[in-house]
mmCIF entry with sequence, helices, sheets and N, C-alpha, C, O atoms, coordinates in Angstrom:
data_MODEL
# 
_entry.id   MODEL 
# 
_entity.id                         1 
_entity.type                       polymer 
_entity.pdbx_number_of_molecules   1 
# 
_entity_poly.entity_id                      1 
_entity_poly.type                           'polypeptide(L)' 
_entity_poly.nstd_linkage                   no 
_entity_poly.nstd_monomer                   no 
_entity_poly.pdbx_seq_one_letter_code       
;(UNK)(UNK)(UNK)(UNK)(UNK)(UNK)(UNK)(UNK)(UNK)(UNK)(UNK)(UNK)(UNK)(UNK)(UNK)(UNK)
(UNK)(UNK)(UNK)(UNK)(UNK)(UNK)(UNK)(UNK)(UNK)(UNK)(UNK)(UNK)(UNK)(UNK)(UNK)(UNK)
(UNK)(UNK)(UNK)(UNK)(UNK)(UNK)(UNK)(UNK)(UNK)(UNK)(UNK)(UNK)(UNK)(UNK)(UNK)(UNK)
(UNK)(UNK)(UNK)(UNK)(UNK)(UNK)
;
_entity_poly.pdbx_seq_one_letter_code_can   XXXXXXXXXXXXXXXXXXXXXXXXXXXXXXXXXXXXXXXXXXXXXXXXXXXXXX 
_entity_poly.pdbx_strand_id                 A 
# 
loop_
_entity_poly_seq.entity_id 
_entity_poly_seq.num 
_entity_poly_seq.mon_id 
_entity_poly_seq.hetero 
1 1  UNK n 
1 2  UNK n 
1 3  UNK n 
1 4  UNK n 
1 5  UNK n 
1 6  UNK n 
1 7  UNK n 
1 8  UNK n 
1 9  UNK n 
1 10 UNK n 
1 11 UNK n 
1 12 UNK n 
1 13 UNK n 
1 14 UNK n 
1 15 UNK n 
1 16 UNK n 
1 17 UNK n 
1 18 UNK n 
1 19 UNK n 
1 20 UNK n 
1 21 UNK n 
1 22 UNK n 
1 23 UNK n 
1 24 UNK n 
1 25 UNK n 
1 26 UNK n 
1 27 UNK n 
1 28 UNK n 
1 29 UNK n 
1 30 UNK n 
1 31 UNK n 
1 32 UNK n 
1 33 UNK n 
1 34 UNK n 
1 35 UNK n 
1 36 UNK n 
1 37 UNK n 
1 38 UNK n 
1 39 UNK n 
1 40 UNK n 
1 41 UNK n 
1 42 UNK n 
1 43 UNK n 
1 44 UNK n 
1 45 UNK n 
1 46 UNK n 
1 47 UNK n 
1 48 UNK n 
1 49 UNK n 
1 50 UNK n 
1 51 UNK n 
1 52 UNK n 
1 53 UNK n 
1 54 UNK n 
# 
_struct_asym.id          A 
_struct_asym.entity_id   1 
# 
loop_
_struct_conf.conf_type_id 
_struct_conf.id 
_struct_conf.pdbx_PDB_helix_id 
_struct_conf.beg_label_comp_id 
_struct_conf.beg_label_asym_id 
_struct_conf.beg_label_seq_id 
_struct_conf.pdbx_beg_PDB_ins_code 
_struct_conf.end_label_comp_id 
_struct_conf.end_label_asym_id 
_struct_conf.end_label_seq_id 
_struct_conf.pdbx_end_PDB_ins_code 
_struct_conf.beg_auth_comp_id 
_struct_conf.beg_auth_asym_id 
_struct_conf.beg_auth_seq_id 
_struct_conf.end_auth_comp_id 
_struct_conf.end_auth_asym_id 
_struct_conf.end_auth_seq_id 
_struct_conf.pdbx_PDB_helix_class 
_struct_conf.details 
_struct_conf.pdbx_PDB_helix_length 
HELX_P HELX_P1 AA1 UNK A 3  ? UNK A 5  ? UNK A 3  UNK A 5  5 ? 3  
HELX_P HELX_P2 AA2 UNK A 6  ? UNK A 15 ? UNK A 6  UNK A 15 1 ? 10 
HELX_P HELX_P3 AA3 UNK A 34 ? UNK A 53 ? UNK A 34 UNK A 53 1 ? 20 
# 
_struct_conf_type.id          HELX_P 
_struct_conf_type.criteria    ? 
_struct_conf_type.reference   ? 
# 
loop_
_atom_site.group_PDB 
_atom_site.id 
_atom_site.type_symbol 
_atom_site.label_atom_id 
_atom_site.label_alt_id 
_atom_site.label_comp_id 
_atom_site.label_asym_id 
_atom_site.label_entity_id 
_atom_site.label_seq_id 
_atom_site.pdbx_PDB_ins_code 
_atom_site.Cartn_x 
_atom_site.Cartn_y 
_atom_site.Cartn_z 
_atom_site.occupancy 
_atom_site.B_iso_or_equiv 
_atom_site.pdbx_formal_charge 
_atom_site.auth_seq_id 
_atom_site.auth_comp_id 
_atom_site.auth_asym_id 
_atom_site.auth_atom_id 
_atom_site.pdbx_PDB_model_num 
ATOM 1   N N  . UNK A 1 1  ? 196.453 158.922 220.978 1.00 0.00 ? 1  UNK A N  1 
ATOM 2   C CA . UNK A 1 1  ? 195.310 159.535 220.385 1.00 0.00 ? 1  UNK A CA 1 
ATOM 3   C C  . UNK A 1 1  ? 194.189 158.507 220.378 1.00 0.00 ? 1  UNK A C  1 
ATOM 4   O O  . UNK A 1 1  ? 194.439 157.308 220.252 1.00 0.00 ? 1  UNK A O  1 
ATOM 5   N N  . UNK A 1 2  ? 192.954 158.979 220.512 1.00 0.00 ? 2  UNK A N  1 
ATOM 6   C CA . UNK A 1 2  ? 191.828 158.060 220.461 1.00 0.00 ? 2  UNK A CA 1 
ATOM 7   C C  . UNK A 1 2  ? 191.246 157.998 219.060 1.00 0.00 ? 2  UNK A C  1 
ATOM 8   O O  . UNK A 1 2  ? 191.396 158.919 218.257 1.00 0.00 ? 2  UNK A O  1 
ATOM 9   N N  . UNK A 1 3  ? 190.574 156.878 218.791 1.00 0.00 ? 3  UNK A N  1 
ATOM 10  C CA . UNK A 1 3  ? 190.025 156.626 217.461 1.00 0.00 ? 3  UNK A CA 1 
ATOM 11  C C  . UNK A 1 3  ? 189.044 157.698 216.997 1.00 0.00 ? 3  UNK A C  1 
ATOM 12  O O  . UNK A 1 3  ? 188.926 157.940 215.796 1.00 0.00 ? 3  UNK A O  1 
ATOM 13  N N  . UNK A 1 4  ? 188.355 158.328 217.902 1.00 0.00 ? 4  UNK A N  1 
ATOM 14  C CA . UNK A 1 4  ? 187.395 159.373 217.546 1.00 0.00 ? 4  UNK A CA 1 
ATOM 15  C C  . UNK A 1 4  ? 188.059 160.531 216.807 1.00 0.00 ? 4  UNK A C  1 
ATOM 16  O O  . UNK A 1 4  ? 187.450 161.138 215.926 1.00 0.00 ? 4  UNK A O  1 
ATOM 17  N N  . UNK A 1 5  ? 189.295 160.834 217.162 1.00 0.00 ? 5  UNK A N  1 
ATOM 18  C CA . UNK A 1 5  ? 189.984 161.993 216.586 1.00 0.00 ? 5  UNK A CA 1 
ATOM 19  C C  . UNK A 1 5  ? 190.846 161.657 215.366 1.00 0.00 ? 5  UNK A C  1 
ATOM 20  O O  . UNK A 1 5  ? 191.506 162.539 214.817 1.00 0.00 ? 5  UNK A O  1 
ATOM 21  N N  . UNK A 1 6  ? 190.847 160.408 214.943 1.00 0.00 ? 6  UNK A N  1 
ATOM 22  C CA . UNK A 1 6  ? 191.683 160.000 213.814 1.00 0.00 ? 6  UNK A CA 1 
ATOM 23  C C  . UNK A 1 6  ? 191.398 160.792 212.540 1.00 0.00 ? 6  UNK A C  1 
ATOM 24  O O  . UNK A 1 6  ? 192.351 161.244 211.904 1.00 0.00 ? 6  UNK A O  1 
ATOM 25  N N  . UNK A 1 7  ? 190.143 160.987 212.129 1.00 0.00 ? 7  UNK A N  1 
ATOM 26  C CA . UNK A 1 7  ? 189.912 161.777 210.908 1.00 0.00 ? 7  UNK A CA 1 
ATOM 27  C C  . UNK A 1 7  ? 190.465 163.204 210.999 1.00 0.00 ? 7  UNK A C  1 
ATOM 28  O O  . UNK A 1 7  ? 191.010 163.720 210.024 1.00 0.00 ? 7  UNK A O  1 
ATOM 29  N N  . UNK A 1 8  ? 190.329 163.823 212.136 1.00 0.00 ? 8  UNK A N  1 
ATOM 30  C CA . UNK A 1 8  ? 190.844 165.175 212.326 1.00 0.00 ? 8  UNK A CA 1 
ATOM 31  C C  . UNK A 1 8  ? 192.372 165.198 212.223 1.00 0.00 ? 8  UNK A C  1 
ATOM 32  O O  . UNK A 1 8  ? 192.937 166.067 211.559 1.00 0.00 ? 8  UNK A O  1 
ATOM 33  N N  . UNK A 1 9  ? 193.026 164.261 212.867 1.00 0.00 ? 9  UNK A N  1 
ATOM 34  C CA . UNK A 1 9  ? 194.485 164.202 212.838 1.00 0.00 ? 9  UNK A CA 1 
ATOM 35  C C  . UNK A 1 9  ? 194.972 163.943 211.417 1.00 0.00 ? 9  UNK A C  1 
ATOM 36  O O  . UNK A 1 9  ? 195.938 164.560 210.968 1.00 0.00 ? 9  UNK A O  1 
ATOM 37  N N  . UNK A 1 10 ? 194.307 163.034 210.709 1.00 0.00 ? 10 UNK A N  1 
ATOM 38  C CA . UNK A 1 10 ? 194.714 162.759 209.327 1.00 0.00 ? 10 UNK A CA 1 
ATOM 39  C C  . UNK A 1 10 ? 194.554 163.990 208.442 1.00 0.00 ? 10 UNK A C  1 
ATOM 40  O O  . UNK A 1 10 ? 195.417 164.272 207.612 1.00 0.00 ? 10 UNK A O  1 
ATOM 41  N N  . UNK A 1 11 ? 193.461 164.720 208.611 1.00 0.00 ? 11 UNK A N  1 
ATOM 42  C CA . UNK A 1 11 ? 193.232 165.925 207.810 1.00 0.00 ? 11 UNK A CA 1 
ATOM 43  C C  . UNK A 1 11 ? 194.293 166.980 208.115 1.00 0.00 ? 11 UNK A C  1 
ATOM 44  O O  . UNK A 1 11 ? 194.820 167.615 207.202 1.00 0.00 ? 11 UNK A O  1 
ATOM 45  N N  . UNK A 1 12 ? 194.604 167.164 209.386 1.00 0.00 ? 12 UNK A N  1 
ATOM 46  C CA . UNK A 1 12 ? 195.619 168.145 209.766 1.00 0.00 ? 12 UNK A CA 1 
ATOM 47  C C  . UNK A 1 12 ? 196.998 167.727 209.243 1.00 0.00 ? 12 UNK A C  1 
ATOM 48  O O  . UNK A 1 12 ? 197.767 168.570 208.781 1.00 0.00 ? 12 UNK A O  1 
ATOM 49  N N  . UNK A 1 13 ? 197.306 166.453 209.314 1.00 0.00 ? 13 UNK A N  1 
ATOM 50  C CA . UNK A 1 13 ? 198.589 165.972 208.825 1.00 0.00 ? 13 UNK A CA 1 
ATOM 51  C C  . UNK A 1 13 ? 198.701 166.170 207.320 1.00 0.00 ? 13 UNK A C  1 
ATOM 52  O O  . UNK A 1 13 ? 199.747 166.586 206.821 1.00 0.00 ? 13 UNK A O  1 
ATOM 53  N N  . UNK A 1 14 ? 197.622 165.873 206.593 1.00 0.00 ? 14 UNK A N  1 
ATOM 54  C CA . UNK A 1 14 ? 197.629 166.050 205.148 1.00 0.00 ? 14 UNK A CA 1 
ATOM 55  C C  . UNK A 1 14 ? 197.840 167.517 204.788 1.00 0.00 ? 14 UNK A C  1 
ATOM 56  O O  . UNK A 1 14 ? 198.603 167.831 203.874 1.00 0.00 ? 14 UNK A O  1 
ATOM 57  N N  . UNK A 1 15 ? 197.169 168.408 205.498 1.00 0.00 ? 15 UNK A N  1 
ATOM 58  C CA . UNK A 1 15 ? 197.299 169.841 205.236 1.00 0.00 ? 15 UNK A CA 1 
ATOM 59  C C  . UNK A 1 15 ? 198.727 170.327 205.478 1.00 0.00 ? 15 UNK A C  1 
ATOM 60  O O  . UNK A 1 15 ? 199.182 171.280 204.846 1.00 0.00 ? 15 UNK A O  1 
ATOM 61  N N  . UNK A 1 16 ? 199.418 169.671 206.388 1.00 0.00 ? 16 UNK A N  1 
ATOM 62  C CA . UNK A 1 16 ? 200.792 170.066 206.726 1.00 0.00 ? 16 UNK A CA 1 
ATOM 63  C C  . UNK A 1 16 ? 201.846 169.197 206.033 1.00 0.00 ? 16 UNK A C  1 
ATOM 64  O O  . UNK A 1 16 ? 203.046 169.332 206.271 1.00 0.00 ? 16 UNK A O  1 
ATOM 65  N N  . UNK A 1 17 ? 201.359 168.302 205.168 1.00 0.00 ? 17 UNK A N  1 
ATOM 66  C CA . UNK A 1 17 ? 202.248 167.376 204.448 1.00 0.00 ? 17 UNK A CA 1 
ATOM 67  C C  . UNK A 1 17 ? 203.118 166.580 205.429 1.00 0.00 ? 17 UNK A C  1 
ATOM 68  O O  . UNK A 1 17 ? 204.318 166.402 205.221 1.00 0.00 ? 17 UNK A O  1 
ATOM 69  N N  . UNK A 1 18 ? 202.485 166.117 206.481 1.00 0.00 ? 18 UNK A N  1 
ATOM 70  C CA . UNK A 1 18 ? 203.174 165.344 207.513 1.00 0.00 ? 18 UNK A CA 1 
ATOM 71  C C  . UNK A 1 18 ? 202.707 163.887 207.458 1.00 0.00 ? 18 UNK A C  1 
ATOM 72  O O  . UNK A 1 18 ? 201.614 163.588 206.979 1.00 0.00 ? 18 UNK A O  1 
ATOM 73  N N  . UNK A 1 19 ? 203.540 163.012 207.948 1.00 0.00 ? 19 UNK A N  1 
ATOM 74  C CA . UNK A 1 19 ? 203.214 161.594 208.025 1.00 0.00 ? 19 UNK A CA 1 
ATOM 75  C C  . UNK A 1 19 ? 203.413 161.135 209.465 1.00 0.00 ? 19 UNK A C  1 
ATOM 76  O O  . UNK A 1 19 ? 204.421 160.507 209.789 1.00 0.00 ? 19 UNK A O  1 
ATOM 77  N N  . UNK A 1 20 ? 202.448 161.450 210.329 1.00 0.00 ? 20 UNK A N  1 
ATOM 78  C CA . UNK A 1 20 ? 202.626 161.130 211.740 1.00 0.00 ? 20 UNK A CA 1 
ATOM 79  C C  . UNK A 1 20 ? 202.547 159.630 212.006 1.00 0.00 ? 20 UNK A C  1 
ATOM 80  O O  . UNK A 1 20 ? 201.818 158.908 211.325 1.00 0.00 ? 20 UNK A O  1 
ATOM 81  N N  . UNK A 1 21 ? 203.286 159.177 212.979 1.00 0.00 ? 21 UNK A N  1 
ATOM 82  C CA . UNK A 1 21 ? 203.210 157.807 213.464 1.00 0.00 ? 21 UNK A CA 1 
ATOM 83  C C  . UNK A 1 21 ? 202.294 157.835 214.678 1.00 0.00 ? 21 UNK A C  1 
ATOM 84  O O  . UNK A 1 21 ? 202.559 158.547 215.647 1.00 0.00 ? 21 UNK A O  1 
ATOM 85  N N  . UNK A 1 22 ? 201.222 157.065 214.627 1.00 0.00 ? 22 UNK A N  1 
ATOM 86  C CA . UNK A 1 22 ? 200.183 157.169 215.643 1.00 0.00 ? 22 UNK A CA 1 
ATOM 87  C C  . UNK A 1 22 ? 199.945 155.842 216.341 1.00 0.00 ? 22 UNK A C  1 
ATOM 88  O O  . UNK A 1 22 ? 200.013 154.780 215.722 1.00 0.00 ? 22 UNK A O  1 
ATOM 89  N N  . UNK A 1 23 ? 199.671 155.911 217.613 1.00 0.00 ? 23 UNK A N  1 
ATOM 90  C CA . UNK A 1 23 ? 199.180 154.777 218.377 1.00 0.00 ? 23 UNK A CA 1 
ATOM 91  C C  . UNK A 1 23 ? 197.760 155.147 218.782 1.00 0.00 ? 23 UNK A C  1 
ATOM 92  O O  . UNK A 1 23 ? 197.547 156.072 219.566 1.00 0.00 ? 23 UNK A O  1 
ATOM 93  N N  . UNK A 1 24 ? 196.805 154.423 218.247 1.00 0.00 ? 24 UNK A N  1 
ATOM 94  C CA . UNK A 1 24 ? 195.403 154.789 218.412 1.00 0.00 ? 24 UNK A CA 1 
ATOM 95  C C  . UNK A 1 24 ? 194.756 153.871 219.442 1.00 0.00 ? 24 UNK A C  1 
ATOM 96  O O  . UNK A 1 24 ? 194.830 152.646 219.343 1.00 0.00 ? 24 UNK A O  1 
ATOM 97  N N  . UNK A 1 25 ? 194.124 154.487 220.426 1.00 0.00 ? 25 UNK A N  1 
ATOM 98  C CA . UNK A 1 25 ? 193.422 153.734 221.466 1.00 0.00 ? 25 UNK A CA 1 
ATOM 99  C C  . UNK A 1 25 ? 191.931 154.016 221.369 1.00 0.00 ? 25 UNK A C  1 
ATOM 100 O O  . UNK A 1 25 ? 191.502 155.032 220.823 1.00 0.00 ? 25 UNK A O  1 
ATOM 101 N N  . UNK A 1 26 ? 191.153 153.082 221.916 1.00 0.00 ? 26 UNK A N  1 
ATOM 102 C CA . UNK A 1 26 ? 189.700 153.208 221.913 1.00 0.00 ? 26 UNK A CA 1 
ATOM 103 C C  . UNK A 1 26 ? 189.275 154.430 222.735 1.00 0.00 ? 26 UNK A C  1 
ATOM 104 O O  . UNK A 1 26 ? 189.797 154.680 223.821 1.00 0.00 ? 26 UNK A O  1 
ATOM 105 N N  . UNK A 1 27 ? 188.334 155.166 222.201 1.00 0.00 ? 27 UNK A N  1 
ATOM 106 C CA . UNK A 1 27 ? 187.795 156.355 222.861 1.00 0.00 ? 27 UNK A CA 1 
ATOM 107 C C  . UNK A 1 27 ? 186.662 155.930 223.785 1.00 0.00 ? 27 UNK A C  1 
ATOM 108 O O  . UNK A 1 27 ? 185.972 154.964 223.461 1.00 0.00 ? 27 UNK A O  1 
ATOM 109 N N  . UNK A 1 28 ? 186.434 156.574 224.887 1.00 0.00 ? 28 UNK A N  1 
ATOM 110 C CA . UNK A 1 28 ? 187.172 157.686 225.491 1.00 0.00 ? 28 UNK A CA 1 
ATOM 111 C C  . UNK A 1 28 ? 188.228 157.185 226.465 1.00 0.00 ? 28 UNK A C  1 
ATOM 112 O O  . UNK A 1 28 ? 188.186 156.040 226.914 1.00 0.00 ? 28 UNK A O  1 
ATOM 113 N N  . UNK A 1 29 ? 189.167 158.052 226.783 1.00 0.00 ? 29 UNK A N  1 
ATOM 114 C CA . UNK A 1 29 ? 190.159 157.721 227.803 1.00 0.00 ? 29 UNK A CA 1 
ATOM 115 C C  . UNK A 1 29 ? 189.951 158.563 229.062 1.00 0.00 ? 29 UNK A C  1 
ATOM 116 O O  . UNK A 1 29 ? 190.445 158.222 230.137 1.00 0.00 ? 29 UNK A O  1 
ATOM 117 N N  . UNK A 1 30 ? 189.216 159.662 228.915 1.00 0.00 ? 30 UNK A N  1 
ATOM 118 C CA . UNK A 1 30 ? 188.915 160.496 230.077 1.00 0.00 ? 30 UNK A CA 1 
ATOM 119 C C  . UNK A 1 30 ? 188.076 159.717 231.072 1.00 0.00 ? 30 UNK A C  1 
ATOM 120 O O  . UNK A 1 30 ? 187.090 159.082 230.695 1.00 0.00 ? 30 UNK A O  1 
ATOM 121 N N  . UNK A 1 31 ? 188.454 159.760 232.318 1.00 0.00 ? 31 UNK A N  1 
ATOM 122 C CA . UNK A 1 31 ? 187.700 159.076 233.357 1.00 0.00 ? 31 UNK A CA 1 
ATOM 123 C C  . UNK A 1 31 ? 188.183 157.662 233.638 1.00 0.00 ? 31 UNK A C  1 
ATOM 124 O O  . UNK A 1 31 ? 187.708 157.021 234.576 1.00 0.00 ? 31 UNK A O  1 
ATOM 125 N N  . UNK A 1 32 ? 189.132 157.161 232.827 1.00 0.00 ? 32 UNK A N  1 
ATOM 126 C CA . UNK A 1 32 ? 189.672 155.833 233.095 1.00 0.00 ? 32 UNK A CA 1 
ATOM 127 C C  . UNK A 1 32 ? 190.671 155.912 234.237 1.00 0.00 ? 32 UNK A C  1 
ATOM 128 O O  . UNK A 1 32 ? 191.359 156.919 234.407 1.00 0.00 ? 32 UNK A O  1 
ATOM 129 N N  . UNK A 1 33 ? 190.744 154.848 235.011 1.00 0.00 ? 33 UNK A N  1 
ATOM 130 C CA . UNK A 1 33 ? 191.793 154.811 236.035 1.00 0.00 ? 33 UNK A CA 1 
ATOM 131 C C  . UNK A 1 33 ? 193.082 154.331 235.374 1.00 0.00 ? 33 UNK A C  1 
ATOM 132 O O  . UNK A 1 33 ? 193.076 153.961 234.200 1.00 0.00 ? 33 UNK A O  1 
ATOM 133 N N  . UNK A 1 34 ? 194.159 154.334 236.103 1.00 0.00 ? 34 UNK A N  1 
ATOM 134 C CA . UNK A 1 34 ? 195.464 154.004 235.538 1.00 0.00 ? 34 UNK A CA 1 
ATOM 135 C C  . UNK A 1 34 ? 195.485 152.599 234.926 1.00 0.00 ? 34 UNK A C  1 
ATOM 136 O O  . UNK A 1 34 ? 196.040 152.406 233.845 1.00 0.00 ? 34 UNK A O  1 
ATOM 137 N N  . UNK A 1 35 ? 194.899 151.642 235.593 1.00 0.00 ? 35 UNK A N  1 
ATOM 138 C CA . UNK A 1 35 ? 194.906 150.264 235.090 1.00 0.00 ? 35 UNK A CA 1 
ATOM 139 C C  . UNK A 1 35 ? 194.120 150.154 233.777 1.00 0.00 ? 35 UNK A C  1 
ATOM 140 O O  . UNK A 1 35 ? 194.548 149.471 232.847 1.00 0.00 ? 35 UNK A O  1 
ATOM 141 N N  . UNK A 1 36 ? 192.983 150.823 233.713 1.00 0.00 ? 36 UNK A N  1 
ATOM 142 C CA . UNK A 1 36 ? 192.176 150.784 232.491 1.00 0.00 ? 36 UNK A CA 1 
ATOM 143 C C  . UNK A 1 36 ? 192.900 151.438 231.322 1.00 0.00 ? 36 UNK A C  1 
ATOM 144 O O  . UNK A 1 36 ? 192.857 150.930 230.202 1.00 0.00 ? 36 UNK A O  1 
ATOM 145 N N  . UNK A 1 37 ? 193.561 152.555 231.575 1.00 0.00 ? 37 UNK A N  1 
ATOM 146 C CA . UNK A 1 37 ? 194.310 153.237 230.527 1.00 0.00 ? 37 UNK A CA 1 
ATOM 147 C C  . UNK A 1 37 ? 195.493 152.385 230.069 1.00 0.00 ? 37 UNK A C  1 
ATOM 148 O O  . UNK A 1 37 ? 195.760 152.285 228.871 1.00 0.00 ? 37 UNK A O  1 
ATOM 149 N N  . UNK A 1 38 ? 196.188 151.785 231.000 1.00 0.00 ? 38 UNK A N  1 
ATOM 150 C CA . UNK A 1 38 ? 197.300 150.892 230.637 1.00 0.00 ? 38 UNK A CA 1 
ATOM 151 C C  . UNK A 1 38 ? 196.810 149.745 229.763 1.00 0.00 ? 38 UNK A C  1 
ATOM 152 O O  . UNK A 1 38 ? 197.499 149.356 228.819 1.00 0.00 ? 38 UNK A O  1 
ATOM 153 N N  . UNK A 1 39 ? 195.642 149.202 230.057 1.00 0.00 ? 39 UNK A N  1 
ATOM 154 C CA . UNK A 1 39 ? 195.078 148.115 229.261 1.00 0.00 ? 39 UNK A CA 1 
ATOM 155 C C  . UNK A 1 39 ? 194.777 148.576 227.836 1.00 0.00 ? 39 UNK A C  1 
ATOM 156 O O  . UNK A 1 39 ? 195.064 147.857 226.879 1.00 0.00 ? 39 UNK A O  1 
ATOM 157 N N  . UNK A 1 40 ? 194.205 149.760 227.691 1.00 0.00 ? 40 UNK A N  1 
ATOM 158 C CA . UNK A 1 40 ? 193.929 150.293 226.341 1.00 0.00 ? 40 UNK A CA 1 
ATOM 159 C C  . UNK A 1 40 ? 195.220 150.480 225.554 1.00 0.00 ? 40 UNK A C  1 
ATOM 160 O O  . UNK A 1 40 ? 195.290 150.152 224.370 1.00 0.00 ? 40 UNK A O  1 
ATOM 161 N N  . UNK A 1 41 ? 196.234 151.007 226.219 1.00 0.00 ? 41 UNK A N  1 
ATOM 162 C CA . UNK A 1 41 ? 197.521 151.223 225.554 1.00 0.00 ? 41 UNK A CA 1 
ATOM 163 C C  . UNK A 1 41 ? 198.150 149.883 225.181 1.00 0.00 ? 41 UNK A C  1 
ATOM 164 O O  . UNK A 1 41 ? 198.673 149.730 224.077 1.00 0.00 ? 41 UNK A O  1 
ATOM 165 N N  . UNK A 1 42 ? 198.104 148.928 226.077 1.00 0.00 ? 42 UNK A N  1 
ATOM 166 C CA . UNK A 1 42 ? 198.673 147.607 225.805 1.00 0.00 ? 42 UNK A CA 1 
ATOM 167 C C  . UNK A 1 42 ? 197.974 146.943 224.629 1.00 0.00 ? 42 UNK A C  1 
ATOM 168 O O  . UNK A 1 42 ? 198.627 146.320 223.792 1.00 0.00 ? 42 UNK A O  1 
ATOM 169 N N  . UNK A 1 43 ? 196.659 147.071 224.556 1.00 0.00 ? 43 UNK A N  1 
ATOM 170 C CA . UNK A 1 43 ? 195.901 146.502 223.438 1.00 0.00 ? 43 UNK A CA 1 
ATOM 171 C C  . UNK A 1 43 ? 196.320 147.142 222.124 1.00 0.00 ? 43 UNK A C  1 
ATOM 172 O O  . UNK A 1 43 ? 196.569 146.440 221.144 1.00 0.00 ? 43 UNK A O  1 
ATOM 173 N N  . UNK A 1 44 ? 196.399 148.454 222.094 1.00 0.00 ? 44 UNK A N  1 
ATOM 174 C CA . UNK A 1 44 ? 196.794 149.157 220.873 1.00 0.00 ? 44 UNK A CA 1 
ATOM 175 C C  . UNK A 1 44 ? 198.223 148.799 220.486 1.00 0.00 ? 44 UNK A C  1 
ATOM 176 O O  . UNK A 1 44 ? 198.520 148.630 219.303 1.00 0.00 ? 44 UNK A O  1 
ATOM 177 N N  . UNK A 1 45 ? 199.109 148.683 221.468 1.00 0.00 ? 45 UNK A N  1 
ATOM 178 C CA . UNK A 1 45 ? 200.496 148.328 221.189 1.00 0.00 ? 45 UNK A CA 1 
ATOM 179 C C  . UNK A 1 45 ? 200.591 146.911 220.647 1.00 0.00 ? 45 UNK A C  1 
ATOM 180 O O  . UNK A 1 45 ? 201.389 146.646 219.749 1.00 0.00 ? 45 UNK A O  1 
ATOM 181 N N  . UNK A 1 46 ? 199.793 146.004 221.177 1.00 0.00 ? 46 UNK A N  1 
ATOM 182 C CA . UNK A 1 46 ? 199.769 144.633 220.685 1.00 0.00 ? 46 UNK A CA 1 
ATOM 183 C C  . UNK A 1 46 ? 199.333 144.576 219.233 1.00 0.00 ? 46 UNK A C  1 
ATOM 184 O O  . UNK A 1 46 ? 199.881 143.803 218.446 1.00 0.00 ? 46 UNK A O  1 
ATOM 185 N N  . UNK A 1 47 ? 198.348 145.391 218.874 1.00 0.00 ? 47 UNK A N  1 
ATOM 186 C CA . UNK A 1 47 ? 197.888 145.456 217.491 1.00 0.00 ? 47 UNK A CA 1 
ATOM 187 C C  . UNK A 1 47 ? 198.974 146.057 216.602 1.00 0.00 ? 47 UNK A C  1 
ATOM 188 O O  . UNK A 1 47 ? 199.134 145.643 215.454 1.00 0.00 ? 47 UNK A O  1 
ATOM 189 N N  . UNK A 1 48 ? 199.708 147.016 217.115 1.00 0.00 ? 48 UNK A N  1 
ATOM 190 C CA . UNK A 1 48 ? 200.806 147.627 216.375 1.00 0.00 ? 48 UNK A CA 1 
ATOM 191 C C  . UNK A 1 48 ? 201.880 146.587 216.073 1.00 0.00 ? 48 UNK A C  1 
ATOM 192 O O  . UNK A 1 48 ? 202.370 146.505 214.947 1.00 0.00 ? 48 UNK A O  1 
ATOM 193 N N  . UNK A 1 49 ? 202.245 145.794 217.079 1.00 0.00 ? 49 UNK A N  1 
ATOM 194 C CA . UNK A 1 49 ? 203.266 144.771 216.870 1.00 0.00 ? 49 UNK A CA 1 
ATOM 195 C C  . UNK A 1 49 ? 202.801 143.756 215.844 1.00 0.00 ? 49 UNK A C  1 
ATOM 196 O O  . UNK A 1 49 ? 203.609 143.290 215.041 1.00 0.00 ? 49 UNK A O  1 
ATOM 197 N N  . UNK A 1 50 ? 201.519 143.398 215.844 1.00 0.00 ? 50 UNK A N  1 
ATOM 198 C CA . UNK A 1 50 ? 200.986 142.463 214.855 1.00 0.00 ? 50 UNK A CA 1 
ATOM 199 C C  . UNK A 1 50 ? 201.049 143.062 213.456 1.00 0.00 ? 50 UNK A C  1 
ATOM 200 O O  . UNK A 1 50 ? 201.388 142.366 212.499 1.00 0.00 ? 50 UNK A O  1 
ATOM 201 N N  . UNK A 1 51 ? 200.731 144.333 213.330 1.00 0.00 ? 51 UNK A N  1 
ATOM 202 C CA . UNK A 1 51 ? 200.743 145.002 212.027 1.00 0.00 ? 51 UNK A CA 1 
ATOM 203 C C  . UNK A 1 51 ? 202.156 145.091 211.475 1.00 0.00 ? 51 UNK A C  1 
ATOM 204 O O  . UNK A 1 51 ? 202.363 144.935 210.272 1.00 0.00 ? 51 UNK A O  1 
ATOM 205 N N  . UNK A 1 52 ? 203.121 145.339 212.334 1.00 0.00 ? 52 UNK A N  1 
ATOM 206 C CA . UNK A 1 52 ? 204.513 145.452 211.896 1.00 0.00 ? 52 UNK A CA 1 
ATOM 207 C C  . UNK A 1 52 ? 205.037 144.087 211.470 1.00 0.00 ? 52 UNK A C  1 
ATOM 208 O O  . UNK A 1 52 ? 205.808 143.990 210.516 1.00 0.00 ? 52 UNK A O  1 
ATOM 209 N N  . UNK A 1 53 ? 204.625 143.034 212.168 1.00 0.00 ? 53 UNK A N  1 
ATOM 210 C CA . UNK A 1 53 ? 205.101 141.703 211.859 1.00 0.00 ? 53 UNK A CA 1 
ATOM 211 C C  . UNK A 1 53 ? 204.521 141.160 210.549 1.00 0.00 ? 53 UNK A C  1 
ATOM 212 O O  . UNK A 1 53 ? 205.121 140.293 209.912 1.00 0.00 ? 53 UNK A O  1 
ATOM 213 N N  . UNK A 1 54 ? 203.359 141.670 210.154 1.00 0.00 ? 54 UNK A N  1 
ATOM 214 C CA . UNK A 1 54 ? 202.691 141.150 208.947 1.00 0.00 ? 54 UNK A CA 1 
ATOM 215 C C  . UNK A 1 54 ? 203.351 141.600 207.671 1.00 0.00 ? 54 UNK A C  1 
ATOM 216 O O  . UNK A 1 54 ? 202.900 141.241 206.583 1.00 0.00 ? 54 UNK A O  1 
# 
């Protein structure tokens, strides 16, 4: 999911009493080539690993 849609996803999750696990990447992803998209995912995953380790 991209950061632009985070408020919408949180609102929908709250309405459904859900606690989704999300990996958030910088918006937009449309129009990126495979290498660029992989880089965005790798960056978000790296931040996730740092957050879990803290």
